[in-house]
N, C-alpha and C positions, 0 to 999 in steps of 0.2 A: 623693733630691728633687735634692740639689746636681747630682749628675751627670746627671740629667734637665735641668735647667737649663741646664747647659753644654752639653749636645748641642742642645739646642734652639735655643741661641745661635748655636752652629755651624753649625746647619743654616740660620737664619736670613741669617747673614753670607756662608753660601755665594750664598743665593737672589739677594741683592743686589749679589754681585759677576758673578753670570750674569745679571743685569738689565742692570748696567751693559755686559757686552759683546755686550747683545742676544739673550740664549739666554733662552727662557723655556719655560715646560710647556707652555701651550695659547697660541691665537692672541690677539693683543690688541687688534687691528683687525678691525672688523666685514666691511666690504665694501672693494672697491680698484675703483674708476672708469679704467676706461684706455681711452682713446677713447671708441667708441661702447657697450663692456663695461662690464657688471658684474659683478662674482665675489666668492666668498669667499676670504679668505686659509686658509691652509693651517697655517702656523708663527706664533708669534709673533715680534716684532722690537722689542726696547727700543730700538735705536740709533735709532730717528727720533726718540726721546723725548731730553730733556735729563734728565740721572741725579739734578740738584738741583731740576728744576722740579715740577710738577701732573704725572699722567698725561694728563692731558685737552688737554695742549697739545703742539705740536712742538716741538722741542728748538730750531729755529731763531726759531720765533717767540718763545718763553721767552727766549731769548737777547738779540733784539732789543728786547722791552720792558726789559729788565734795563740792555742799553747805553744806552739814551736815558732813563732815571733818572739824577737826579744823587744823590750823596750815598747814603750807607749807609742813611739813615732812607726815603727814597725809594724805594730798592732793596728793603727791606724791606715798605713797603705795597705796591707791586707785587705783590709774592710771595703776600702776604696778602689780596691782592684778587683774583687768579686763582682762589687757591684757594677764597674763597669764591662766587664767579661760576661756577666750572667746572661744565659741565652733565654731569650724572652719566647713563650710559648703562643702558638698559635691564636691560641684562645687565653684572652686577658685574666679571665678569673682562674687561671690554673697557675698554681706555683711550680708544681712538677708534671712533666709529661707524663712520665714512665716509674713505678715504684717495683724493684724486685724484692723479692721476700722468698728466703728460704723455706722450702714445705717441709722441713723438720725441726727447727728451733727458732723461726719465726725473724729472724735476725735479716737486717733491709739496707740494699744500699740503690743508689740510683745508676751504678757501672753494671752490665751484663756481664763483663768479662770478672769483675771480683766475686759475682755473685756464684759463675760457675768455678772458680778456685775455691771459694768456701765451702760449697756443698758437696766438692770433692771429699773434704778433710772435714765435715761438721760431724762433731763427735755422736749427734743421735741419726746421721745417716747410717740407719741398720734396719735391718726386717722387722727386730720390735723394740721401741726405743728405751733407751736404759735412763729411764726418769719415770719419777710418781711412783704410785701402787695400782696396781691390776685389782680392778671392782668386778668386771663383767667382763666375761670371754663366751663369744657364741663361734664356733669353727664352721659352723655351717653358711651363715650369713656373708662373711665372715667379717664381725665385727667387735672391737672391742674396745673398754672404756676405763681411761686410765685417771686418778686423783694426785695433780699435783699442786704442793703445797706452795702458797704463794712466798712464805717465811724462810721457806727452804731452797726455792729456784726461784728467785728474785726476777734476775734480767730475763730467762724463759718467759715467767708471768706478766712483766711488762713488753717484752715484745708483741706476745699476743692480745692483750689489752689493746697496743697501739694499733695492730692488724683490726683487730675487731671493733674498733671505733668506726672505721672506713664503711661499715654495713649498720651501725646501732646509733641510731639518732640521740638517745639519751646517754649515751655512755661518758662517765666524766671520771671514771677512776684509773689512772693508767700506771703509776710509780707507787703509789703507796696500796701495795699488792698483798702484806703480811697481813693483814686481816681476812684474809679472802680465800679459800680453796677452788680449784680449777679442774672441771671435770671433763675430760678433752675424747672425743670420740676416734676411733681409727677406722679405716678400713681401705681395702685394695680397689685401687680403678678397675672399672669393668668395662669391657668394650660391648659393641652393639651384638658380637656374637657369643655374649656372655663369659667371656673368656678374660682372664686378670694378667694382662702381659707385663704389669710390674710386680716385683716379688716383696717389694718393701710397703708394709702400711704407713700410710698418710694420715695426719690430721684432717678431718673433715667440718668441723663443727666443735663448738665447746657450751657449757655454763660455766658460772661463777657463782659461788655461794658464798656467804658473810659468816666467818667460824661462829662470833657470838654476835647476833641481831638485836638490833632493841626492840624488833616484833620479832616474837618467837615464832609465829606462823606465817612469817617472811621466811621461804625455804630457798629463792632464787633471785640474784642480784640481777644477771641479765642472761639470755639465750641467742646462739647465734650460729647459724649453720652456713658454711662458705657456699657463695655461689654456685662453682662449679658441681657441687654435689648436694644442691637441693633438688627436690622432687623425687626423693629416694625414702622418703618417710622419716629421714633420721631425726628431724623435729620430733615426732612423735616417739619414738626410741628414748631419746633422751629424758622426755618428760615421763613416761612410763618408768625409766629408770630415777629420776627426780624422786617421784613418789613412792618408789619401793626403798628408796633411801632415808627418805623423812619417815617412813614407817618405821624404823630402827634407830629413829633419831631422838631423845628424848624431847618432848615437849613440843614437835612437830606432826602428831599424827592428823590434826586437821591443818593443813597448811597450804600455801600457794604463794604463786610469783610476787616479787616486788612490781608495782605500779609507779610511773606508766612502764607498760612492755612497749618496744618498737613493734611496728606494724604486722613485720613477718612473726614477732613472738606472740603477738595478740592472737593473729588468726590459728596459731597453731594450738595454744592452749585450748580457744573456742573450739575446733575441731576435736580435739580430742577431749575436752569436758561433754561436748552435745553426744560424741558417741558412746562414751561411757553410761552419761545420763540417759540415755533412749534406752539401753540395753538393760538399765537398773530398773527403771522406772514400770517398763512393759514386763518385765519379769518378778519384779519383786510385791510394785503396789497393784491394787486392785481399783478398778475404774470407782467405785462409791466409797474407797476410801481415803481419808481425810489427810489433806496435803503437808507435810512435815519437813520443813529443813532441817532440822536436827538432826532426824533419823536418816536423810539423806546423806548429811554429813557423816555421820558417823560409817554408816557403809562404804562412801566412798574416800574419805579421808580429805575431801576438799572443803577449803572455806566455804562458810554457809554465803558470803558476799559474791562469792566467785560462782555458786550454783544458780543464786539468782540473776547474774548477769547471763549465764548461760543458756536460761530458761527463757528473758525478754530475748535473748538473740535468735533463739530456735522459734521465737512467737507462738509456745504453746501455754502461757497463760492465760486465763480470763476472770473478768469480773463478774462476781455472783449477784443475784438480784440484792442480798442483804448488804452490798457493798464490800465483800470478802473477794479475795483472789482462791483460784482451784485450777488444776491441771485441765485441758482441755485433748484429752486422748485422742481425738477426732484429729485435732491438727499436728498432734504427735506422730501417729500413723503416717500422716500426710508428711511430716519433713521428713521421715525415715524413706518412703517412698521416691520423694525429691532428691535426696543424697543419697541413693541404693546403700542405705544402711538396713541390715539385717540385725535386727534386736535379739535374736535368739543364737546367733554365731558372732559373736563380739571377735572382732580383727585384732591382734596386738602385736607388736613389732618387738617386744621385749621376752626372752625366754627364760624364764623365772630359774628353771636349770641351770643358767649360766651365772647367777649372780655370785659374787663372792663377799657379799657385805653382812 
């Protein structure tokens, strides 16, 4: 019994530590309202809340109430009052039913009227955001990508990181953003009739990159396309831009993302790597030519381990009679057919003429 109690105590402490760092086993916020969109969260994020306050109130609101209280007795009364009157969600696992996020600066509240008031005067509520450095602009798509430096715009990057955690399982950096650059893709909302009812560009996704990484071949920390804007191939556009950026970054010609990737990020990368490798293999390599990972890495800028992972994913490697490994061009052609890939007409989302790097 004593051993079991000790084990449970350790487990409980581990769960509390995880909560402090924003790691939860399940979503704790029900819905997110982002501009005109309302959608479910994918993962929990305890970092929106105070580790000392009740779960039903956001951390900054709890801190404000405590700061405004005078004396320890008043602070204690505030905590007791909040705990007594906090609204209980229909789902006990949820700490908050609905979170409102500013679609311009990512500040947040659980009060709809507060968000309406904020967005009307938000300094980033303009056609083009007055923040960051423009690195890509395609007026035909229309999409553009800016770089926002964490050490220059801490509050913006912290709020963006907190929001991203709701859709990224392994993200753990929210506040120490000084060492990261954030690359954010903006676009116009498009209706089914292919018109753009909103004149203002809004952020649709981002990736973050460590400025000085311990591993020079890591060119990405995390990547996220927000749920309302998925299935628009924005993940591919961001990845293509990332490799274009890596090509002009010293020491990162052969590079790739930091692992582990989120499920969405992993699938986005595998789709991009697969299509790129299929095109190069069928146009550059001959059937009887010796398979060479180093040559593929030089041509693509991909790391050798990423290439090997992708070839295994495509199931186009085969073992030879002498125990070696070679490519099966028959399997490669079959993969292209099953995935509707024309290796002679490689499709890209990135317009190289729109790069400003």
